[in-house]
C-alpha positions in Angstrom: 58.1 4.2 11.0 58.2 0.9 9.0 61.8 0.5 10.0 61.0 0.8 13.7 58.2 -1.8 13.2 60.6 -4.4 11.8 63.2 -3.5 14.4 60.6 -4.2 17.2 59.7 -7.5 15.5 63.4 -8.5 15.2 64.0 -7.6 18.9 61.0 -9.6 20.0 62.0 -12.7 18.0 65.6 -12.4 19.3 64.5 -12.2 22.9 62.0 -15.1 22.3 64.5 -17.4 20.8 67.2 -16.5 23.3 64.8 -17.6 26.1 64.4 -21.1 24.6 66.6 -24.0 25.6 68.4 -26.2 23.0 65.6 -28.8 22.8 62.9 -26.2 22.2 65.0 -24.6 19.5 65.4 -27.9 17.8 61.7 -28.7 18.0 60.9 -25.3 16.4 63.5 -25.8 13.7 62.0 -29.2 12.7 58.5 -27.9 13.0 59.1 -25.1 10.5 61.0 -27.6 8.3 58.0 -29.8 8.4 55.7 -26.9 7.6 57.8 -25.9 4.6 58.2 -29.4 3.2 54.5 -30.1 3.7 53.5 -26.9 2.0 55.7 -27.6 -1.0 54.6 -31.2 -1.1 50.8 -30.3 -1.0 50.6 -27.2 -3.2 53.3 -28.0 -5.8 53.3 -30.8 -8.2 56.1 -32.8 -6.6 56.3 -36.5 -7.5 54.3 -38.3 -4.8 56.9 -40.8 -3.7 59.7 -38.1 -3.5 57.5 -35.8 -1.4 56.6 -38.6 1.0 60.2 -39.7 1.2 61.4 -36.2 2.1 58.7 -35.8 4.7 59.4 -39.2 6.3 63.2 -38.3 6.3 62.6 -34.9 8.0 60.2 -36.4 10.6 62.5 -39.3 11.3 65.4 -36.9 12.0 63.0 -35.0 14.2 62.3 -38.1 16.2 66.0 -39.1 16.4 67.2 -35.6 17.4 64.5 -34.4 19.8 62.6 -37.6 20.7 59.3 -37.3 18.8 56.8 -40.0 19.8 55.8 -42.7 17.3 52.2 -41.5 17.3 53.2 -37.9 16.5 55.5 -39.2 13.8 52.6 -41.1 12.2 50.2 -38.2 12.6 52.6 -35.8 11.0 53.1 -37.9 7.9 49.5 -38.9 7.7 48.3 -35.3 7.9 50.5 -34.2 5.0 49.4 -37.2 2.9 45.7 -36.5 3.6 46.1 -32.9 2.6 47.9 -34.0 -0.6 44.9 -36.2 -1.5 42.5 -33.5 -0.7 44.4 -31.2 -3.1 42.7 -32.9 -6.0 39.2 -32.6 -4.6 39.0 -29.3 -2.6 39.1 -25.8 -3.8 42.4 -24.0 -2.9 40.8 -21.9 -0.2 39.4 -24.9 1.7 42.5 -26.8 1.3 44.6 -24.0 2.7 42.2 -23.7 5.7 42.5 -27.4 6.3 46.3 -27.3 6.1 46.7 -24.2 8.3 44.4 -25.8 10.9 46.4 -28.9 10.8 49.7 -27.0 11.3 48.2 -25.0 14.1 47.0 -28.2 15.9 50.4 -29.8 15.4 52.1 -26.7 16.9 49.9 -27.0 20.0 50.4 -30.7 20.3 54.2 -30.9 19.8 56.2 -27.7 20.4 53.7 -26.3 22.9 53.0 -29.8 24.4 49.3 -29.1 25.0 47.7 -32.4 26.0 44.2 -31.0 25.2 45.2 -31.1 21.5 45.5 -34.9 21.4 41.9 -35.7 20.8 41.2 -32.6 18.7 43.9 -33.5 16.2 42.7 -37.1 16.1 39.2 -35.9 15.2 40.7 -33.4 12.7 42.6 -36.1 10.9 39.6 -38.4 11.0 37.6 -35.6 9.3 40.1 -35.6 6.5 39.9 -39.4 6.4 36.1 -39.2 6.1 36.3 -36.8 3.2 38.7 -39.1 1.4 36.4 -42.1 2.2 33.3 -40.5 0.7 35.4 -39.1 -2.2 36.4 -42.6 -3.2 32.7 -43.3 -3.7 31.3 -40.0 -5.0 34.4 -38.7 -6.9 36.2 -41.8 -8.1 33.1 -44.0 -8.4 34.6 -46.9 -6.5 32.3 -49.5 -5.0 30.8 -48.3 -1.8 32.2 -51.3 0.1 35.7 -50.1 -0.6 34.8 -46.6 0.7 33.2 -48.3 3.7 36.2 -50.4 4.5 38.6 -47.5 4.0 36.5 -45.5 6.5 36.4 -48.5 8.9 40.2 -48.6 9.1 40.5 -44.9 9.9 37.6 -45.0 12.3 39.0 -48.0 14.2 42.5 -46.5 14.6 41.6 -42.9 15.5 38.8 -44.0 17.8 41.2 -46.4 19.6 43.7 -43.6 20.3 40.8 -41.3 21.4 39.5 -43.8 23.8 42.9 -44.5 25.2 43.8 -40.8 25.6 40.4 -40.2 27.2 41.0 -43.0 29.8 37.7 -44.6 28.9 38.7 -47.6 26.8 36.2 -50.4 27.4 36.2 -53.1 24.6 32.4 -53.4 24.4 31.9 -49.7 24.4 34.6 -49.3 21.8 33.0 -51.9 19.5 29.5 -50.4 20.0 30.9 -47.0 19.2 32.4 -48.3 15.9 29.1 -50.0 14.9 27.1 -46.8 15.5 29.5 -44.7 13.5 29.6 -47.2 10.7 25.8 -47.2 10.5 25.8 -43.4 10.4 28.4 -43.4 7.6 26.2 -45.8 5.6 23.0 -43.9 6.1 24.6 -40.5 5.3 25.7 -41.8 1.9 22.1 -41.8 0.8 21.7 -38.1 1.3 21.7 -35.8 -1.8 24.4 -33.6 -0.4 28.0 -32.7 -1.3 30.9 -34.7 0.1 31.9 -31.9 2.4 28.4 -31.5 3.9 28.1 -35.3 4.4 31.5 -35.5 5.9 30.7 -32.6 8.3 27.6 -34.4 9.5 29.6 -37.6 9.9 32.2 -35.8 12.1 29.4 -34.2 14.1 27.8 -37.6 14.6 31.2 -39.0 15.7 31.8 -36.3 18.2 28.2 -36.5 19.5 28.3 -40.2 20.1 31.8 -40.1 21.5 30.5 -37.9 24.4 28.1 -40.8 25.4 30.6 -43.6 25.4 
C-alpha cells in the first residue's frame, strides 16, 4: 500500500515536470536551491558573510540564467537576511512560520508569476523590517532615533514600490503616507507590549492607511 502511494507520487511528479518547458524547469531548480541555501543559512550557524555570499551567488546565477528582475533579486536576498536576524530574537516556531510564509509568497511571485503577490510580499518584508526596527530599541537598547531612522529607510523603499505597483503614486500622498506611518511607529513605541504585538499593530496601521491613499 505504501509502495503504491510513493509510486503515484513519483508518477505525478514525473508528469508534472515533463509538462514544463526549459525556462520553468530552471526557475524551479533555482527556487529550490534558494530554499535550501536560505534554510541552511538561517537555521544553521553559518558564518554570516559566507551565507550571504552563497545566497547572492545563487540568486545572481538565477538572474543570469532565467532573467530574474532586479527587484525580485533584492527581495530574495533581503528576505533571507531578515529571517537570519530574526533567528536571534524569535522562537524557532515563529521563525519557521515567517520563513515558510516568505518562501510561499516568493513561489507565488516568481515561478507562478502571480502579480497579486507583489504588494503582499512587500508588506510581508516590511513586517520583518518593523520587527527588526523595534528590536534595535527594545532588545539591543540602541537609541530610539536609530530604530526610527532604520524604520524610515524600509518604510520609504517598500512604500515606494507599493505605490508604484498599485498605480497610485502621487508625491504628496506618498509623503503624507510616510509621515502618518512614522507617527504611528513613534506612538506605538510607548505601549507596554511585546515587540511582536507592537509590530503587528504597526503593520495593521500601515495596511489600513494604505487603503486610503
